[in-house]
C-alpha positions as CSV (number, residue, x, y, z in Angstrom):
1,M,-46.2,-50.0,54.9
2,V,-47.2,-53.7,54.6
3,G,-49.2,-55.0,57.6
4,A,-50.4,-58.5,58.6
5,C,-52.8,-60.5,56.5
6,A,-56.4,-60.2,57.5
7,R,-58.8,-63.1,57.0
8,L,-62.0,-62.4,55.2
9,G,-64.0,-65.5,54.9
10,D,-61.7,-68.1,53.3
11,V,-59.8,-65.5,51.3
12,S,-56.6,-64.0,52.7
13,Q,-55.8,-60.4,51.6
14,P,-52.7,-58.4,52.3
15,S,-53.4,-55.4,54.5
16,L,-52.1,-52.2,52.9
17,D,-51.6,-49.2,55.0
18,L,-50.9,-46.3,52.5
19,D,-50.0,-43.1,54.3
20,F,-49.6,-40.5,51.4
21,E,-50.1,-37.0,52.3
22,T,-52.3,-35.0,49.7
23,D,-52.9,-31.2,49.7
24,D,-55.7,-30.6,47.1
25,G,-57.0,-27.6,49.0
26,G,-60.4,-29.0,48.9
27,L,-60.6,-28.5,45.1
28,P,-62.9,-31.0,43.3
29,T,-61.5,-33.5,40.9
30,F,-63.2,-33.6,37.4
31,T,-63.3,-36.2,34.8
32,V,-62.2,-34.8,31.4
33,G,-65.8,-34.8,30.2
34,E,-67.0,-33.1,33.4
35,L,-64.3,-30.4,33.0
36,V,-65.2,-29.8,29.4
37,G,-68.8,-29.5,30.4
38,E,-67.9,-27.0,33.1
39,I,-65.9,-24.9,30.7
40,N,-68.7,-24.9,28.2
41,G,-71.1,-23.9,30.9
42,A,-68.8,-21.0,32.0
43,L,-68.5,-19.9,28.3
44,R,-72.2,-19.9,27.9
45,R,-72.6,-17.9,31.1
46,S,-69.8,-15.4,30.3
47,F,-70.8,-15.0,26.6
48,A,-74.5,-15.6,26.9
49,D,-75.2,-13.4,23.8
50,G,-72.4,-14.9,21.8
51,V,-69.3,-13.0,20.7
52,W,-68.3,-10.9,17.6
53,V,-64.8,-11.7,16.3
54,R,-62.9,-10.5,13.3
55,G,-60.0,-12.0,11.3
56,E,-59.0,-13.6,8.0
57,I,-60.5,-16.9,6.7
58,Q,-57.9,-19.6,6.2
59,G,-58.2,-23.3,5.5
60,W,-61.7,-23.2,4.2
61,R,-63.3,-26.6,3.6
62,E,-66.8,-27.9,3.1
63,T,-68.4,-31.3,3.8
64,S,-70.8,-33.3,1.8
65,A,-73.4,-32.7,4.5
66,G,-73.2,-28.9,3.8
67,H,-71.2,-27.9,6.8
68,A,-68.2,-25.6,6.5
69,Y,-65.1,-25.3,8.6
70,F,-62.3,-22.8,8.6
71,N,-59.8,-21.0,10.8
72,L,-60.2,-17.3,11.7
73,V,-56.7,-16.0,11.8
74,E,-55.0,-12.8,13.0
75,D,-51.4,-12.2,12.2
76,N,-50.1,-9.3,14.2
77,D,-46.4,-8.5,13.6
78,G,-45.6,-12.2,13.3
79,T,-47.7,-13.2,16.3
80,K,-50.4,-15.5,14.9
81,A,-53.7,-16.3,16.7
82,T,-56.1,-18.9,15.4
83,L,-59.7,-19.7,16.2
84,P,-61.4,-22.7,14.6
85,V,-64.9,-22.0,13.3
86,S,-67.7,-24.3,12.5
87,W,-70.5,-23.2,10.3
88,F,-73.3,-25.7,10.2
89,T,-75.8,-26.2,7.4
90,N,-78.8,-24.6,9.1
91,S,-76.8,-21.5,9.9
92,R,-75.5,-21.4,6.4
93,A,-79.0,-21.6,4.9
94,R,-80.2,-18.8,7.2
95,L,-77.3,-16.5,6.2
96,R,-77.3,-17.2,2.5
97,P,-79.7,-14.4,1.6
98,V,-77.6,-11.9,3.5
99,L,-74.4,-12.9,1.6
100,Q,-76.3,-13.0,-1.8
101,K,-77.7,-9.5,-1.2
102,H,-74.2,-8.1,-0.7
103,R,-72.7,-10.5,-3.4
104,L,-70.2,-12.1,-1.0
105,R,-68.9,-15.6,-0.9
106,L,-66.7,-16.8,2.0
107,V,-63.3,-17.9,0.7
108,D,-59.7,-18.1,1.9
109,G,-58.1,-14.7,2.4
110,L,-61.3,-12.9,3.0
111,K,-61.4,-10.7,6.1
112,V,-64.7,-11.1,8.0
113,R,-66.4,-10.0,11.2
114,I,-68.6,-12.9,12.4
115,H,-70.8,-13.7,15.3
116,G,-71.0,-17.1,17.1
117,Y,-70.9,-19.0,20.3
118,L,-67.7,-20.3,22.0
119,D,-67.5,-24.0,22.6
120,V,-64.9,-26.6,23.5
121,Y,-65.3,-29.7,21.4
122,A,-64.9,-32.6,23.8
123,P,-63.4,-35.2,21.3
124,S,-60.5,-32.9,20.4
125,G,-60.4,-30.6,23.4
126,R,-60.3,-27.6,21.1
127,L,-61.9,-24.3,21.7
128,G,-63.9,-23.2,18.7
129,L,-66.6,-20.8,17.5
130,K,-70.0,-22.0,16.2
131,M,-70.8,-19.3,13.6
132,S,-74.3,-17.8,13.6
133,G,-74.0,-14.4,12.0
134,I,-71.8,-12.1,9.8
135,D,-71.4,-8.4,9.2
136,P,-71.1,-8.0,5.4
137,R,-70.4,-4.2,5.7
138,Y,-67.1,-5.0,7.5
139,T,-65.9,-7.3,4.7
140,L,-67.0,-4.8,2.0
141,G,-65.2,-2.0,3.9
142,E,-62.0,-4.1,4.2
143,L,-62.1,-4.9,0.5
144,A,-62.6,-1.2,-0.3
145,L,-59.7,-0.2,2.0
146,E,-57.4,-2.8,0.5
147,R,-58.4,-1.7,-3.0
148,D,-57.7,2.0,-2.1
149,D,-54.3,1.1,-0.7
150,V,-53.3,-0.7,-4.0
151,V,-54.5,2.3,-6.0
152,R,-52.5,4.7,-3.9
153,R,-49.3,2.6,-4.3
154,L,-49.8,2.4,-8.1
155,V,-50.3,6.2,-8.4
156,A,-47.3,6.8,-6.2
157,A,-45.2,4.6,-8.5
158,G,-46.5,6.3,-11.6
159,L,-48.1,3.2,-12.9
160,F,-51.8,4.0,-12.7
161,D,-52.1,5.6,-16.2
162,S,-49.2,3.7,-17.9
163,N,-51.3,1.3,-20.0
164,R,-53.7,4.0,-21.2
165,A,-50.7,5.8,-22.7
166,K,-50.0,2.8,-25.0
167,A,-51.0,3.3,-28.6
168,F,-54.0,1.1,-29.6
169,A,-53.6,-0.6,-33.0
170,V,-55.9,0.8,-35.7
171,V,-56.9,-2.7,-36.7
172,P,-56.4,-5.0,-33.7
173,L,-56.6,-8.5,-35.2
174,C,-54.0,-10.5,-33.2
175,I,-55.4,-10.7,-29.7
176,G,-53.9,-12.2,-26.5
177,V,-56.6,-13.7,-24.2
178,V,-56.3,-14.3,-20.5
179,S,-59.3,-16.4,-19.4
180,S,-60.6,-19.7,-18.0
181,V,-61.1,-21.6,-21.2
182,G,-64.4,-23.3,-21.3
183,S,-66.1,-20.9,-19.0
184,A,-69.2,-18.9,-19.8
185,A,-67.1,-15.8,-20.1
186,W,-64.8,-17.5,-22.7
187,H,-67.9,-18.7,-24.7
188,D,-69.5,-15.3,-24.7
189,F,-66.3,-13.6,-25.8
190,T,-65.5,-16.0,-28.6
191,H,-69.1,-16.2,-29.8
192,E,-69.2,-12.5,-30.3
193,L,-66.0,-12.5,-32.3
194,E,-67.3,-15.4,-34.5
195,L,-70.6,-13.5,-35.2
196,S,-68.6,-10.6,-36.6
197,G,-67.1,-12.7,-39.4
198,I,-63.8,-11.0,-38.9
199,G,-60.7,-13.2,-38.9
200,F,-59.3,-12.5,-35.4
201,D,-56.1,-14.4,-34.5
202,L,-56.4,-15.4,-30.8
203,R,-53.4,-16.3,-28.6
204,V,-54.9,-17.8,-25.4
205,V,-53.5,-18.5,-21.9
206,D,-55.9,-20.7,-19.8
207,V,-55.8,-19.5,-16.1
208,R,-57.7,-19.7,-12.9
209,V,-59.8,-16.6,-12.3
210,Q,-60.5,-17.1,-8.6
211,G,-58.9,-18.9,-5.7
212,E,-55.4,-18.9,-4.4
213,W,-53.8,-19.6,-7.8
214,A,-55.7,-16.9,-9.7
215,V,-53.3,-14.0,-8.9
216,P,-50.0,-15.7,-9.9
217,M,-51.6,-17.3,-13.0
218,V,-53.2,-14.1,-14.3
219,T,-50.1,-12.1,-13.6
220,S,-47.9,-14.6,-15.4
221,A,-50.3,-14.8,-18.4
222,I,-50.3,-11.0,-19.0
223,R,-46.5,-10.9,-18.9
224,R,-46.2,-13.9,-21.2
225,L,-48.6,-12.5,-23.8
226,G,-46.9,-9.1,-23.6
227,G,-43.7,-10.7,-24.7
228,I,-45.1,-12.2,-27.9
229,S,-44.3,-10.2,-31.0
230,G,-47.2,-9.1,-33.2
231,I,-49.9,-9.0,-30.6
232,D,-52.1,-5.9,-30.9
233,A,-53.9,-6.1,-27.6
234,I,-54.5,-8.3,-24.5
235,V,-57.9,-9.0,-23.1
236,V,-58.5,-10.2,-19.5
237,I,-62.0,-11.6,-19.1
238,R,-64.1,-13.5,-16.5
239,G,-67.8,-13.8,-15.7
240,G,-69.7,-12.2,-12.9
241,G,-69.8,-13.6,-9.4
242,A,-69.5,-12.6,-5.8
243,R,-67.3,-9.6,-5.0
244,S,-64.9,-11.9,-3.2
245,D,-64.6,-14.0,-6.3
246,L,-63.3,-11.0,-8.2
247,A,-60.7,-10.3,-5.5
248,A,-57.8,-11.5,-7.7
249,F,-58.4,-8.5,-10.0
250,D,-57.9,-6.1,-7.1
251,A,-54.4,-7.6,-6.5
252,E,-51.5,-5.3,-6.9
253,E,-49.5,-8.0,-8.8
254,V,-52.1,-8.2,-11.5
255,A,-52.4,-4.4,-11.7
256,R,-48.7,-4.0,-12.1
257,A,-48.6,-6.6,-14.9
258,I,-51.3,-4.6,-16.7
259,A,-49.5,-1.3,-16.2
260,A,-46.2,-2.8,-17.5
261,S,-47.8,-4.4,-20.6
262,P,-46.2,-3.1,-23.8
263,V,-49.6,-3.3,-25.6
264,P,-53.0,-2.1,-24.5
265,V,-54.9,-4.3,-22.1
266,L,-58.7,-4.5,-22.2
267,T,-60.7,-5.9,-19.3
268,G,-64.2,-7.5,-19.3
269,L,-64.7,-8.6,-15.7
270,G,-67.9,-9.4,-14.0
271,H,-71.1,-7.5,-14.4
272,E,-71.9,-3.9,-14.9
273,I,-71.9,-3.1,-11.1
274,D,-68.4,-4.4,-10.6
275,R,-65.2,-2.4,-11.0
276,S,-61.8,-3.7,-10.0
277,V,-58.3,-2.2,-9.8
278,A,-57.5,-4.1,-13.0
279,D,-60.3,-2.1,-14.7
280,D,-58.9,1.1,-13.3
281,V,-55.4,0.6,-14.8
282,A,-56.4,-1.0,-18.0
283,H,-56.3,0.8,-21.4
284,L,-60.0,0.2,-21.7
285,S,-62.4,-1.5,-19.3
286,L,-65.7,-3.0,-20.5
287,K,-68.6,-4.2,-18.4
288,T,-68.7,-7.8,-19.6
289,P,-66.7,-10.3,-21.8
290,T,-69.2,-9.8,-24.6
291,A,-68.8,-6.0,-24.5
292,C,-65.0,-6.5,-24.6
293,A,-65.3,-8.6,-27.8
294,G,-67.7,-6.0,-29.2
295,A,-65.2,-3.2,-28.7
296,L,-62.6,-5.1,-30.7
297,V,-65.2,-5.8,-33.5
298,D,-66.3,-2.1,-33.6
299,R,-62.7,-0.9,-33.9
300,V,-62.0,-3.1,-36.9
301,R,-65.3,-2.3,-38.5
302,L,-64.7,1.4,-38.0
303,F,-61.4,1.1,-39.8
304,A,-63.1,-0.8,-42.7
305,E,-65.9,1.8,-42.9
306,R,-63.4,4.7,-42.9
307,S,-61.3,2.9,-45.6
308,E,-64.4,2.4,-47.8
309,R,-65.4,6.0,-47.4
310,A,-61.8,7.1,-48.2
311,W,-61.7,4.9,-51.3
312,A,-65.2,6.2,-52.3
313,G,-63.9,9.7,-51.9
314,V,-60.8,8.9,-54.0
315,A,-63.1,7.5,-56.7
316,R,-65.3,10.6,-56.6
317,R,-62.3,12.9,-56.8
318,T,-60.8,10.8,-59.6
319,Q,-64.0,11.0,-61.6
320,I,-64.2,14.7,-61.1
321,V,-60.6,15.1,-62.3
322,V,-61.3,12.8,-65.3
323,D,-64.5,14.7,-66.1
324,G,-62.6,18.0,-65.8
325,A,-59.9,16.6,-68.1
326,D,-62.5,15.6,-70.6
327,V,-63.9,19.1,-70.7
328,A,-60.5,20.6,-70.9
329,M,-59.6,18.3,-73.7
330,D,-62.8,19.1,-75.6
331,R,-62.0,22.8,-75.2
332,A,-58.4,22.3,-76.2
333,S,-59.6,20.3,-79.1
334,E,-61.9,23.1,-80.2
335,R,-59.1,25.6,-79.8
336,V,-56.7,23.4,-81.7
337,G,-59.3,22.7,-84.4
338,G,-60.0,26.4,-84.8
339,A,-56.3,27.2,-84.9
340,A,-55.8,24.4,-87.4
341,R,-58.6,25.8,-89.6
342,R,-57.2,29.2,-89.4
343,H,-53.7,27.9,-90.3
344,L,-55.2,26.0,-93.2
345,D,-57.1,28.9,-94.5
346,T,-53.9,31.0,-94.3
347,A,-51.9,28.3,-96.0
348,A,-54.6,28.0,-98.7
349,A,-54.5,31.7,-99.3
350,R,-50.7,31.6,-99.5
351,L,-51.0,28.7,-101.9
352,D,-53.4,30.6,-104.0
353,G,-51.0,33.4,-104.2
354,I,-48.1,31.1,-105.1
355,E,-50.3,29.4,-107.6
356,G,-51.0,32.8,-109.2
357,R,-47.4,33.6,-109.4
358,V,-46.7,30.1,-110.8
359,R,-49.4,30.7,-113.5
360,V,-47.6,33.8,-114.5
361,L,-44.3,32.0,-114.9
362,D,-45.7,28.8,-116.4
363,P,-44.9,28.6,-120.3
364,V,-48.3,27.0,-120.8
365,F,-50.1,30.0,-119.6
366,T,-47.6,32.2,-121.6
367,L,-48.4,30.3,-124.8
368,A,-52.1,30.7,-124.1
369,R,-51.7,34.4,-124.2
370,G,-50.3,34.1,-127.9
371,W,-46.7,33.4,-127.3
372,S,-44.8,30.5,-129.0
373,I,-41.6,28.6,-128.5
374,T,-39.4,27.5,-131.4
375,R,-36.8,24.7,-131.2
376,T,-34.4,23.2,-133.6
377,S,-34.8,19.5,-134.5
378,S,-32.3,18.8,-131.8
379,G,-34.5,20.5,-129.1
380,S,-32.5,23.7,-128.7
381,V,-34.6,26.8,-128.2
382,V,-34.2,29.3,-131.0
383,R,-33.8,32.6,-129.3
384,T,-32.0,34.6,-132.1
385,V,-31.8,34.5,-135.8
386,A,-28.3,33.2,-135.5
387,D,-29.6,30.0,-133.8
388,A,-31.1,28.8,-137.1
389,Q,-29.4,28.0,-140.4
390,A,-30.9,27.7,-143.8
391,G,-32.4,24.3,-144.3
392,D,-32.8,23.7,-140.5
393,L,-36.1,22.0,-139.5
394,L,-37.8,24.0,-136.8
395,V,-40.5,23.0,-134.4
396,T,-42.8,25.7,-133.1
397,T,-45.0,25.1,-130.1
398,I,-48.1,27.2,-129.7
399,A,-51.0,27.0,-127.3
400,D,-53.0,24.4,-129.1
401,G,-50.3,22.4,-131.0
402,I,-47.0,22.2,-132.9
403,I,-46.0,23.7,-136.3
404,N,-43.1,22.2,-138.2
405,S,-41.2,24.5,-140.6
406,R,-37.9,24.7,-142.5
407,V,-35.6,27.7,-142.7
408,E,-35.1,29.0,-146.2
409,D,-33.3,32.2,-145.7
410,P,-32.4,33.2,-142.2
């Protein structure tokens, strides 16, 4: 209630008599900063050695100063729990050799088990974890388990060996390519094809090969190229990198697209120690993009070599046939020549016989033997006395000439 004014010097002040009852139970009152400090102290005492926590990385971002921030998330049957994580430059530098040894790079979607210290950040009032360590075996194990799950589902669906059953063109010259155009993998692949001097026809779809867009882009590219008429094969290539960078090629969507492709799919992903689900279901998996190009070149060259050998064989067999025909013709010619000579000799003998008979019948030869032929002046042959009359002029032909005479008395 308001009481009377009390005089203090020359200044008059109202006298306030506030009679509010409070029941704080003797609990202390903190400022916000004091409370945050107390909480952090309690966290340090309760988790003096830090804490290990596992979950999936989401919202990954880095700063120009080299710090990284992300959320560690657990989604359990629709119930989502999130813990902000700070990973400062000094800790990143210290853990970098561990990650490089196991070929891991932290990215969105990766499941991790990390160590850190809990802390409430006063300006935002948010509880977070300052990351100080990581268990790479956990992440590798999770990747292996997820990969095995995908393989089991593909086998159960009858898709695991589908693409290997596709017939591979004898001369694959029209090739669909799924790659990040301009990357080292793209350069290595095309350079190897150019060195071969073979006129390959490339149909290219430029895609992301890592990150959140990689899976839908690679899946769509394989399906799109599979629908183009005339394509002999599809190649899916990317360079090496961290195992987590290759995660897109363990995705079930990509594997199913490869399995369903109407033409063989060849993969050249990463380095020799890498193998993904995409490699497992592909018609042919090669260790690198360069090796992938080499396989295509070798197949075309093998056809060319076989064709040349076949033509050489045809030429040899043709020559053998021609040579055999020449020999046969020579032998036939000899046989024909011999038969012709025999026929000629026979014919000559027959002609000689005919000639002999003709000689017997020829009047010339008859006259030579002492015979003569007498004709009248009109040319009639005098065969009997009655054929000539007195006074007729007769012409007698003998072997060496003609005698003219006149009939006096027949």
